[in-house]
C-alpha positions as CSV (number, residue, x, y, z in Angstrom):
1,M,103.1,41.8,62.0
2,A,99.8,43.6,61.2
3,K,99.5,47.3,61.3
4,T,96.9,48.8,63.0
5,K,95.0,52.0,62.7
6,K,94.2,54.5,65.5
7,V,91.0,56.0,65.4
8,K,90.6,59.1,66.7
9,A,87.6,60.1,68.5
10,E,86.6,63.1,67.2
11,E,83.6,65.8,68.5
12,L,81.0,66.7,65.6
13,D,80.3,70.4,65.5
14,R,77.0,70.3,66.5
15,I,77.8,68.6,69.7
16,Y,80.7,71.6,70.4
17,I,78.5,74.1,70.0
18,L,75.8,72.6,72.0
19,K,78.8,72.4,74.5
20,M,79.8,76.0,74.3
21,V,76.0,77.3,74.5
22,L,75.5,75.0,77.8
23,Y,78.6,76.5,79.4
24,L,77.7,80.1,78.7
25,I,74.1,79.7,80.4
26,L,75.5,77.3,82.7
27,G,78.3,79.8,84.0
28,S,75.7,82.8,84.3
29,F,73.9,80.9,87.3
30,W,74.4,82.6,90.8
31,V,72.5,82.3,94.0
32,K,72.2,85.5,96.1
33,L,71.8,84.8,99.7
34,N,69.8,87.8,101.1
35,N,68.7,89.1,104.2
36,T,64.7,90.0,104.5
37,S,65.8,93.7,105.8
38,G,68.0,94.0,102.1
39,S,70.9,94.9,104.0
40,W,73.6,92.5,103.1
41,Q,73.8,90.4,99.9
42,I,76.2,87.0,99.3
43,P,76.1,86.4,95.5
44,V,78.0,82.8,95.0
45,P,78.7,81.6,91.5
46,V,77.0,78.5,91.7
47,G,77.0,77.6,87.8
48,L,81.1,78.4,87.5
49,L,81.8,75.9,90.2
50,I,79.8,73.2,88.4
51,G,80.5,74.4,84.8
52,I,84.5,74.2,86.2
53,F,83.7,70.3,87.1
54,L,82.2,69.2,84.4
55,A,84.9,70.6,81.9
56,S,87.4,68.9,84.2
57,R,85.8,65.7,83.5
58,D,85.3,66.2,80.3
59,R,86.4,63.2,77.4
60,F,87.2,65.9,75.0
61,Q,90.0,68.0,77.0
62,I,91.1,69.4,73.6
63,D,89.7,72.6,74.1
64,R,89.3,73.1,78.0
65,K,90.6,76.5,78.2
66,L,88.2,78.1,75.5
67,E,85.6,76.0,78.1
68,Y,87.2,78.0,81.2
69,A,87.0,81.2,79.1
70,I,83.5,80.8,78.2
71,L,82.6,80.0,81.7
72,L,84.4,83.1,83.2
73,M,82.9,85.7,80.7
74,A,79.1,84.2,81.4
75,M,80.2,84.7,84.8
76,F,80.5,88.0,84.7
77,I,77.6,88.8,82.7
78,G,75.5,86.7,84.9
79,F,76.7,89.1,88.0
80,W,74.9,92.1,86.6
81,L,71.9,90.9,85.0
82,P,69.3,89.4,86.9
83,L,70.0,85.8,86.2
84,G,70.1,82.7,89.0
85,L,68.4,82.3,92.0
86,T,67.5,84.7,95.3
87,I,67.6,83.4,98.3
88,K,66.2,85.3,101.5
89,L,67.1,84.5,105.1
């Protein structure tokens, strides 16, 4: 019998860093719904939802916990910074 080597696909460092930066940017994106008088505002973390969807579908799922942590950190930072989209109803 011939022995076969299992080739393990590894992610390059630059691709990993690029993914982390993209998760950081994506996680900070919010959509804020305002009424015209400005009396109420509903913030929706759209970037977090998209980021969680992408992280769960990632083919290298070794560092999924780290990706979730970066998304959550970026979500909290993006809540207080004026990032995202504001829609006036």
